[in-house]
C-alpha positions in Angstrom: 21.4 45.6 -5.4 25.0 46.6 -5.5 25.4 43.0 -4.1 23.8 41.0 -7.2 25.6 43.9 -9.6 28.9 42.5 -7.9 27.5 38.6 -7.8 26.2 38.8 -11.3 29.7 40.9 -12.7 31.7 38.0 -10.8 29.4 35.0 -12.6 29.4 36.9 -16.1 33.3 38.3 -16.6 34.9 35.2 -14.7 35.7 33.0 -17.7 37.1 36.1 -19.9 39.8 35.3 -22.6 42.6 37.7 -22.8 44.7 37.9 -25.9 48.4 38.2 -25.1 49.9 37.6 -28.1 48.2 39.9 -30.7 44.5 40.4 -31.0 41.3 38.2 -32.1 40.6 38.2 -35.7 37.0 37.1 -35.3 36.5 39.7 -32.0 33.2 40.5 -33.9 31.7 37.2 -35.0 28.0 36.1 -33.9 28.7 34.8 -30.7 30.6 37.7 -29.4 28.4 40.1 -30.7 25.4 37.9 -28.9 27.2 37.9 -25.6 27.3 41.8 -26.0 23.9 42.2 -26.3 23.4 40.0 -23.1 25.5 42.1 -21.0 24.1 45.3 -22.5 20.4 44.2 -22.2 21.3 43.6 -18.6 22.0 47.5 -18.5 19.3 48.4 -20.0 17.0 46.6 -17.4 19.1 47.8 -14.4 18.9 51.2 -16.3 15.5 51.3 -16.0 15.0 49.8 -12.5 17.5 52.3 -10.8 15.1 54.7 -11.5 12.5 53.6 -10.1 14.2 52.1 -6.9 16.6 53.8 -4.4 18.7 50.8 -4.2 22.4 50.8 -3.8 24.8 53.4 -5.0 26.4 51.3 -7.7 23.0 50.3 -8.9 22.2 54.0 -9.0 25.1 55.0 -11.5 23.3 52.5 -14.3 20.4 55.5 -14.4 22.9 57.4 -16.3 24.5 54.8 -18.6 21.2 53.7 -20.8 21.7 55.7 -23.8 25.4 54.0 -23.7 23.9 50.3 -23.7 21.7 51.2 -26.6 24.8 52.8 -28.8 26.4 49.3 -28.7 23.0 47.6 -29.9 22.9 50.0 -32.7 26.6 49.7 -33.4 25.7 45.7 -33.7 22.5 45.9 -36.3 24.5 47.9 -38.5 27.6 45.9 -38.5 25.2 42.9 -38.7 23.2 44.2 -41.5 26.3 45.3 -43.6 28.2 42.3 -43.1 25.0 40.3 -44.5 24.8 42.7 -47.6 28.4 42.5 -48.3 28.0 38.3 -48.3 24.6 38.2 -50.4 24.3 41.4 -51.9 21.3 41.6 -54.1 19.7 37.9 -52.6 20.1 39.8 -49.3 18.2 42.8 -50.1 15.2 40.3 -52.1 14.7 38.6 -48.8 14.9 41.9 -46.8 11.4 43.6 -46.7 9.7 39.6 -46.6 12.1 38.0 -43.9 14.2 40.7 -42.5 12.1 43.4 -41.1 9.0 40.7 -40.1 11.5 39.4 -37.6 10.9 42.5 -35.9 7.5 43.6 -36.9 6.2 40.8 -35.8 7.2 40.5 -32.6 6.3 44.2 -31.7 2.8 43.8 -33.0 2.4 40.5 -30.8 3.9 42.7 -28.0 1.5 45.5 -28.2 -1.6 43.3 -28.4 -0.2 41.6 -25.0 0.5 45.0 -23.7 -3.1 46.4 -24.3 -5.1 43.7 -22.8 -2.7 43.9 -19.7 -3.0 47.4 -19.4 -6.8 47.1 -19.4 -6.8 44.4 -16.6 -5.0 46.7 -14.7 -7.5 49.3 -14.6 -5.3 51.7 -17.1 -7.1 53.8 -19.9 -6.4 52.3 -22.7 -7.9 52.4 -26.4 -7.5 51.0 -30.0 -7.0 54.9 -31.0 -4.4 56.0 -27.6 -2.9 52.8 -28.8 -2.4 53.5 -32.7 -1.4 57.4 -31.8 1.2 56.2 -29.0 3.4 55.0 -32.3 3.5 58.8 -33.1 3.5 60.7 -30.6 7.0 59.4 -28.9 5.3 57.6 -26.0 4.5 54.2 -27.4 2.5 52.1 -25.4 5.3 49.2 -25.4 7.3 50.8 -22.7 10.9 51.5 -23.7 10.1 50.2 -27.2 11.1 53.7 -28.9 14.5 51.8 -29.9 12.3 48.9 -31.8 10.8 51.8 -33.6 14.1 53.2 -34.4 15.7 50.3 -35.8 12.7 49.5 -38.0 13.1 53.0 -39.5 16.8 52.0 -40.0 16.0 48.8 -41.0 13.8 50.2 -43.9 17.0 53.1 -44.6 19.4 50.2 -45.0 17.2 48.6 -47.6 16.4 52.2 -49.6 20.3 52.9 -49.2 21.0 49.1 -51.2 18.3 49.6 -53.9 19.4 52.9 -54.6 23.2 52.9 -54.1 23.2 49.4 -56.5 26.7 48.7 -55.1 28.5 51.9 -55.2 29.5 52.1 -51.8 29.8 55.9 -51.4 26.3 56.3 -52.3 24.9 53.6 -49.9 26.9 55.8 -47.0 25.4 59.0 -48.2 22.1 58.1 -48.0 22.6 56.2 -44.9 24.0 59.3 -43.3 21.4 61.5 -45.1 18.6 59.2 -43.4 19.8 59.3 -40.0 20.5 62.8 -40.0 16.2 62.8 -41.0 15.5 60.4 -38.6 17.1 62.9 -35.9 15.9 66.0 -37.3 11.7 64.5 -37.2 12.3 63.2 -33.9 13.5 66.8 -32.7 10.5 68.4 -35.0 8.3 65.9 -33.2 9.5 67.0 -29.9 10.8 63.5 -28.9 12.6 62.6 -26.0 16.6 63.0 -26.5 16.9 59.1 -25.9 15.3 58.7 -29.2 18.0 59.8 -31.3 20.8 60.4 -28.5 22.7 57.2 -29.5 21.4 56.6 -33.0 24.9 57.7 -34.9 26.3 54.1 -33.8 24.4 52.3 -36.2 26.3 54.9 -38.9 29.7 53.6 -37.2 29.1 49.9 -37.3 28.0 50.0 -41.1 31.4 52.0 -41.6 33.3 49.6 -39.1 31.7 46.9 -41.2 33.6 47.9 -44.5 36.6 49.0 -42.9 37.3 46.1 -40.4 40.4 45.4 -42.1 41.8 48.6 -42.0 40.6 49.0 -38.5 42.7 46.1 -37.5 45.8 47.3 -39.0 45.4 50.9 -37.2 45.0 49.2 -34.1 47.5 47.0 -34.1 50.5 49.8 -33.2 50.1 51.4 -29.6 46.9 50.0 -29.2 47.2 50.9 -25.1 47.5 54.2 -25.7 45.0 54.7 -28.5 42.1 52.8 -26.0 43.6 55.3 -23.3 43.0 58.4 -25.3 39.6 57.5 -26.6 38.9 56.7 -23.3 39.7 59.9 -21.8 38.0 61.9 -24.3 35.0 59.5 -23.6 34.7 60.1 -20.4 34.9 64.3 -20.7 31.8 63.7 -23.2 30.2 61.5 -20.4 30.4 64.0 -17.7 29.0 67.0 -19.5 25.5 66.4 -19.1 26.1 65.6 -15.0 28.0 68.8 -14.1 27.1 71.3 -16.6 23.7 71.4 -15.2 25.2 72.8 -11.9 26.0 76.1 -13.8 23.4 78.7 -14.3 23.3 78.9 -18.3 20.5 79.2 -21.0 18.3 76.2 -20.9 17.8 75.9 -24.8 22.1 75.9 -25.0 22.0 73.9 -22.1 20.0 71.1 -23.8 21.8 71.1 -27.1 25.0 70.8 -25.4 24.1 68.1 -23.2 22.4 66.2 -26.2 25.6 67.0 -28.3 27.7 65.3 -25.8 25.6 62.5 -25.2 25.9 62.0 -29.2 29.7 61.8 -29.1 30.3 60.0 -26.0 27.9 57.2 -26.9 29.7 56.6 -30.1 32.9 56.3 -28.4 31.7 54.2 -26.3 30.4 51.7 -29.1 33.8 51.9 -30.6 35.4 51.3 -27.2 33.7 48.3 -26.4 34.4 46.4 -29.6 38.2 47.5 -29.6 38.2 46.2 -25.9 36.8 42.8 -27.5 40.1 42.8 -29.9 41.9 42.1 -26.7 39.3 40.7 -24.3 36.8 37.9 -25.4 33.8 37.3 -23.5 32.9 33.6 -23.0 29.7 33.2 -20.9 27.0 30.8 -21.9 24.5 33.0 -19.7 25.2 35.8 -21.7 24.4 33.7 -25.1 21.3 32.5 -23.6 20.4 36.6 -22.9 21.3 37.7 -26.3 19.6 35.3 -27.8 16.7 36.5 -26.3 17.7 40.0 -26.0 14.5 41.3 -28.0 12.0 39.4 -26.2 13.9 41.1 -23.1 13.3 44.4 -24.5 9.9 44.0 -25.4 8.8 42.8 -21.8 10.7 44.4 -19.1 7.9 47.5 -19.2 5.3 45.2 -18.6 6.4 43.5 -16.3 7.5 46.6 -14.2 4.0 47.9 -14.6 2.6 44.6 -13.2 4.4 44.5 -10.3 3.9 48.2 -9.3 0.4 49.7 -10.8 -2.7 51.1 -9.3 -3.9 48.0 -7.9 -0.7 46.8 -6.1 2.6 47.4 -5.5 5.9 45.7 -4.6 7.3 48.0 -2.2 10.4 47.0 -1.4 12.9 47.6 -4.0 15.1 44.6 -3.6 12.1 42.3 -3.9 10.7 44.5 -6.8 14.0 44.5 -9.0 14.7 40.7 -8.5 10.9 39.6 -9.6 11.1 42.0 -12.3 14.6 40.5 -13.6 13.1 37.2 -13.2 10.2 37.2 -14.4 11.1 39.3 -17.6 13.5 36.8 -18.4 11.5 33.7 -18.2 8.5 35.9 -19.9 11.2 36.7 -22.7 12.4 32.8 -23.3 8.7 31.8 -23.7 7.8 34.5 -26.0 10.8 34.4 -28.3 9.7 30.6 -28.4 6.2 31.6 -29.7 7.7 34.4 -32.0 10.2 32.0 -33.4 7.3 29.7 -34.2 5.3 33.0 -36.1 8.4 34.1 -37.8 9.0 30.9 -39.5 5.4 30.5 -40.5 5.4 33.7 -42.0 8.7 33.1 -43.9 6.9 30.1 -45.4 4.1 31.3 -46.5 6.1 34.4 -47.9 8.6 31.8 -49.5 5.7 29.7 -51.1 4.1 32.9 -52.6 
């Protein structure tokens, strides 16, 4: 698997462009963010596979970086929503509930139905009751879909903030900040695992970044390399805390809180670092564009393919073959489901628009 990772890196990064004079002004246009989604979608798949295999030293490193990849998705979501809101204002909010939220919710509902019947065929003990309860007990039926539930929460939060603030920016930011604090509090009260919230602050950072993009660009034009090195150093220190602290004898509650706080900060810094790197280095790969276009479907179906290939009825024992099949089949299923979901969403949007 290490060889596969190296080959993929060579293919995906072979055509990058480096700005030798100044920085890219359009470093976060949709083409760039789609490619970022593409590459970090692969990181998420590798993360989940590395937790289920023992193949390769390099490949196993992905087991530690899942929350960092998700932080980039949160950032891109917050940034994208804010950019659209700045351009369209009230018109954007008017169609938000009818059009934007269903683009996530409808595929999620359909995927849940597919999981339900697939698990039934695999002999899993699932029922309508357990399926509904899974949406609130921290273990959704759709594997790894906690992020989808979280992003739906933040979409609703964004809409509420827009309605309450009425174009007054500081009110908008306060509502978003308090909403994220509420989300984290609810997750902790419900006893959800830390991955539900340890990277979500990047959503807030994305919104701030969209509003102050010009000022951020001006600030990072001077001593750019030194600032990148400094942020990278702080990030690495925070990233290493969860890996090193468990070796020491500390109170478990204190240890857990320190680790979560360090992940909270390191994930935020990581998303910032990725965006700053994009100011000088541009991805230029059609494979990443393709993967970014189906990133939602890949996220939704990766868990199902893992279950289909390893379950109580049969199991592909070879880790390399298992991992390759999961990656290939997930992309294929995501591609076809994306086509079906787009038809469904466009049909829904036409019906809603007519009404």
